[in-house]
Each structure stands twice: as C-alpha cells, then as structure tokens.
C-alpha positions in Angstrom: 119.5 73.5 -20.6 116.3 73.8 -18.6 113.3 75.7 -20.0 111.3 77.4 -17.2 107.8 79.0 -17.7 106.4 81.3 -15.0 102.6 82.0 -14.9 102.1 85.2 -12.9 98.8 86.6 -14.3 95.9 85.7 -16.5 93.9 82.5 -16.4 95.1 79.8 -14.0 96.9 76.9 -15.5 96.0 73.3 -14.4 97.3 71.2 -17.3 100.3 71.7 -19.5 102.4 69.8 -21.9 104.7 70.0 -24.9 105.9 68.1 -28.0 109.6 67.8 -27.1 112.8 66.1 -28.3 116.5 66.2 -28.0 118.6 68.3 -30.5 121.0 65.3 -30.7 119.7 62.3 -32.7 119.3 59.2 -30.5 117.8 58.1 -27.2 116.8 60.8 -24.7 114.7 61.2 -21.5 112.4 64.3 -21.2 111.1 65.5 -17.9 108.3 68.0 -17.1 107.9 69.4 -13.6 105.0 71.5 -12.3 105.1 73.6 -9.2 102.5 75.7 -7.4 100.8 76.3 -4.0 103.5 74.3 -2.1 102.9 71.3 -4.4 105.2 69.8 -7.0 104.9 66.9 -9.5 107.3 65.6 -12.1 106.9 63.1 -15.0 109.6 61.6 -17.2 109.3 59.8 -20.5 111.9 58.2 -22.9 112.0 58.8 -26.6 114.3 58.5 -29.7 115.1 61.6 -31.7 115.9 61.1 -35.4 116.3 63.0 -38.7 113.6 61.1 -40.6 111.1 63.9 -40.4 108.6 61.4 -38.8 107.7 63.5 -35.8 110.0 61.7 -33.4 109.2 64.2 -30.7 107.2 62.9 -27.7 104.3 64.6 -26.0 104.8 64.9 -22.3 102.5 66.7 -19.9 101.0 67.1 -16.4 97.4 67.6 -15.1 97.1 68.9 -11.6 94.2 69.6 -9.2 96.2 72.7 -8.0 97.1 75.8 -9.9 100.5 75.5 -11.7 102.7 78.6 -11.3 106.0 77.3 -12.6 106.7 74.7 -15.3 110.1 73.2 -16.1 111.1 71.1 -19.1 114.5 69.3 -19.4 115.8 66.7 -21.8 119.0 64.6 -21.4 120.3 62.6 -24.3 122.5 59.5 -24.3 125.7 61.6 -24.2 124.5 63.5 -21.1 123.8 66.7 -23.1 120.7 68.6 -22.1 119.7 70.5 -25.3 116.1 70.3 -26.3 113.7 71.5 -28.9 110.0 72.2 -28.1 107.7 72.1 -31.2 104.4 72.8 -29.5 103.3 73.9 -26.0 99.9 73.1 -24.6 98.3 75.0 -21.7 94.8 74.5 -20.3 92.7 76.3 -17.8 89.8 74.7 -15.9 86.5 76.7 -16.2 85.5 78.9 -13.3 82.9 77.4 -10.9 80.3 79.9 -12.1 80.7 78.7 -15.7 80.3 75.1 -14.5 77.1 76.0 -12.6 75.7 77.8 -15.7 76.5 74.8 -17.9 75.0 72.4 -15.3 71.8 74.3 -15.0 71.4 74.4 -18.8 71.8 70.6 -18.9 69.2 70.1 -16.1 66.8 72.4 -18.0 67.2 70.4 -21.2 66.6 67.2 -19.3 63.5 68.5 -17.7 62.1 69.7 -21.1 62.8 66.3 -22.6 61.2 64.5 -19.7 58.1 66.7 -20.0 57.8 66.0 -23.8 58.1 62.3 -23.3 55.4 62.2 -20.6 52.9 64.2 -22.7 
C-alpha cells in the first residue's frame, strides 16, 4: 500500500520525513518520493523490522529547494508485501524571505553594537 499526502494550502513544505517500518517482521525497503513544481525526488533506505520494542523503525526523509506538493511513502518487505506503519511524520516549512531579512537585520544590529562597545 502506498501512503500519499497532498499539500494544497497553508505553509509551503520543503522538507518531510517519517519514522516508518514494515508491518511484517524482517528486512524491508522504505521509499519516500516528493513531487512539486514539475520536479520529483525519491530516496530509499533498507531496514529490519522486529518485535523487540527497540524502535526498529527507520527515519527517512527528503529536503528540497522547491515546494513539495505531493509526498508518497512505500515499504516493501522480503516477501514482496507492501504494508507499512508510520510512527511519526515530520514536515518543515522554510521561513519567508521577509522573516529572514528581519532576522538578518537584527543580527547586523547586534554586531554593530558589539563592535561599537569594543572600540570605546
């Protein structure tokens, strides 16, 4: 089974990931694919799911310079089954350019104040 997330409104998403594992105990391969603005990127990682309660889930994610509009997760275990369990989902939005400018001007102001105090 594939899990698909669509981002249609709200803050733009540029990085996403999840703690993911197969429902069947044993080796598996997890894949995350990000799509948006005529771009796509996929990443796969192998893991081993077990019943020991030792957090055998792997964390897999993508970070893109373009806005992610669709995110797909798939897991295939050693038997070819594609049942997955997602424990945690992580999404991140890059700050707006105005926020970055405001932060930058504050850092420059602090640097100027420190320089002025050192030179006195």
